C-alpha positions, 0 to 999 in steps of 0.5 A: 770071495769073503773070509766069512764064507764056507768056501773060503774056510773049508776049501780055499784057506786049507788048500793055500796052507797046504801048498804054502807049506808044501813048497816050504818043504820041497823048495825051501821057500823059494816059491812062497811069494809066487804061491801066495800071489797065485792064490791072491789072484784066484782069490780076487778072480772069484769075486771080481773076475772082470777086473783082475786084468785092471789090477794085473796091468796097473801092478805091472805099470807101477812096477815099471814106474818104480824102477824108473824112479829108482834108476832114472833119478834125474827124471824121477819127478816125471815118472812119479807124476805119471804114476800118480796120474795113472792111479788117481785117474783109474781110481776116479774114473771107476769110483766117481764117474757115475756120481759126476754123471748123475750130478751133472746130467741136467747140465750136460743135456742142456749143453747137447750131450746125450747120455742115453748110451751111458752105462753104470760103471761098476766099482772094482772091489778093493781099488781104493785100498790097492791104489793107495798101496801102489801110491805108497810104493812109488812115493817111498821109492821117490823119496828114497825111503825105499829101493824099488823091487826088482822081482815082479812077483814080490811087488805084485804080492805087495799090491795083491796080497789076499789077506788085505787086498779088498778092505785093508789095512793099507800097508805102507811099502816101507813097512813090509818091504823086508818081510817080502823077502826075509820073514820067517814062519813059525808054529808059534806065529801060525798059532797066534794068527789062527787065534787072531783069525778065529777072533775076528771071524766070531766078532764078525759073524756073531756080534757085527751081523747082530748089530747090523740087522738092528741098524739096517732095520732102523735105517730101512724105516720110512721117516714117518715111522721113525721116532726119537728113541728108534733113531738113537737106537739105529745111530748107536747100532751102526756105530757098533756094527761098523766098528766091530765089522771093520775091526773084525776084518782087520783081525782076520787080515792080520791073522791070515798074514801071521799064518804065512809069517807076515806082521801087519800093523794094527788098524784099531786101538780102541777108537771108542775110548778116545778122548777127543776127535784127534785122539779118535783119528789116531785110533780109528782106521789107523792104516788110513789115517797115517796114509793121509798124514804121510802122503798128503797132510805133511806134503801140503805143509801140515802145521808148519805154515801158520794157523790158517794153512794148518786149518786149510790143510785139515779141511783138504785132508778130511774132505778127501778122506770122506770122498775116498769112502765113496761118491756121495755128498753124505761121505763128503759132509762126514769128512767135513764134519770131522775136520771142523771138530779137529779145527775146533780142538786146535783153536780151543787147544782142547786137544792138548789137555792131559789124557788123565783129565776129565777123562769120562766127560771127554770120552762121552762128548767124543763118543756122542760127536763120532756117533752123530757122525755116523748118521751121515756115513750110513745114510743113503743121501743128504735128505735121509740124514737131515731128516734122521738127525732132526728126529734124533734131536726133536723128540718124537714118540711113536710105537715100535714098528712091527718090522723093527720088533722082529729084529729086536729079538733076544739074540740080536739084543744080547750081542748088541749090548756085548758090542756096547761094552767097547764103549767103556772098555779100558784103553789097554784091554785086549782080548786078542793079546790074552788069547794069543799068549803062548807062554802060559798053559792055561792061556794056550788051553783057552786059546784052543777052546776059543778056536774049537767054539768060535770056529764051528759056531761061526761056520754054522751061522755062515752055513745058515745064511745069516752072514753079510758082506763086510761093510768096507768091501764097498769102499 
């Protein structure tokens, strides 16, 4: 099930809201987490029925490990090791088994292993996200940063909360522990959550999907039909699509959380306004960046063990960040690509320049580097990426193909240009904060109008079959 579907918008979500607030009136919120958990499992069951048991069993395993770590401090390292091995093992199997079999098939057959009975492993939706959340829990308990949860429903809800279960943001346990038991709902927060959700829905269905149609049309062209202008068009179209698409999902996830009293941390902070790659990673997919920093980079030694070790740690983190996104050499190279630029910035001390100096030039250079990197991220394989990049930087001029011309219609071009405004927005501009304000009547009216316009228009587009899944659903 996806947020941008008619079933979710007009059946699942209204029924959940009714049941949640009905229990609030009847049972004084004693069953609120249970209601959310049941609906979260139903949400997952709808789109990944075959993997619900894996989610439930792995949740119960980490619930037990958390209690053991908390109560058996003498052997807490042993229990943590078991939990980490279990989580990483399950993730590695489902996410990378097909890749390794494919890459090593020749060697395995040479050694006498038959692959005739091998069936491709299907990736459970959201496994990368809920695995990292469970690891956050056991590590936070191990470090003494939080006590283990005794109530299994509360812990299961932390792992499986439907609003961010399948594509984040990754919620660190220490950031949400108190909210699981002590949050407060209010109509003001509900109103702001509704605005945030509708804002994200509009961004996804109206803008991101338009950019995606252009990007898909370009990347589906054969290399012989591709020229320099078209390649750059596809590069920027995809860069806009992935940002608008993923930030829209995050807006919707944060908005849904607010409907039920949760306050999740922001996942984006105008990444295309960054003045360096270091700055970009402080603004892009913040929950993932913080996770790698807190649970990998700092434990490896961070920048406290000399220059060479710092560079090695950065390289390791970004290679893992790359392959976290998928089992493909292109993701590994994308992570390494960003890691190299981070090392260059540290070595040349470019990252230490004041934000106010050379801002326009630095933003342009950073944007250029990031956009080129998206070609690696989007390409199906290394060969496509190599040919695509070669055409981008070796001028070729061809007529626009008929297939692409059909995609470059008035509507898609207008909405892509609208998305391109994100390249030049001031850092502190926020449309959601403007619309979510409930202290001035004029802003409340603007927010209500936004709901009345965005929701039905987006729903009409969805009903017309013009919607596509969120990009990060496959990670």
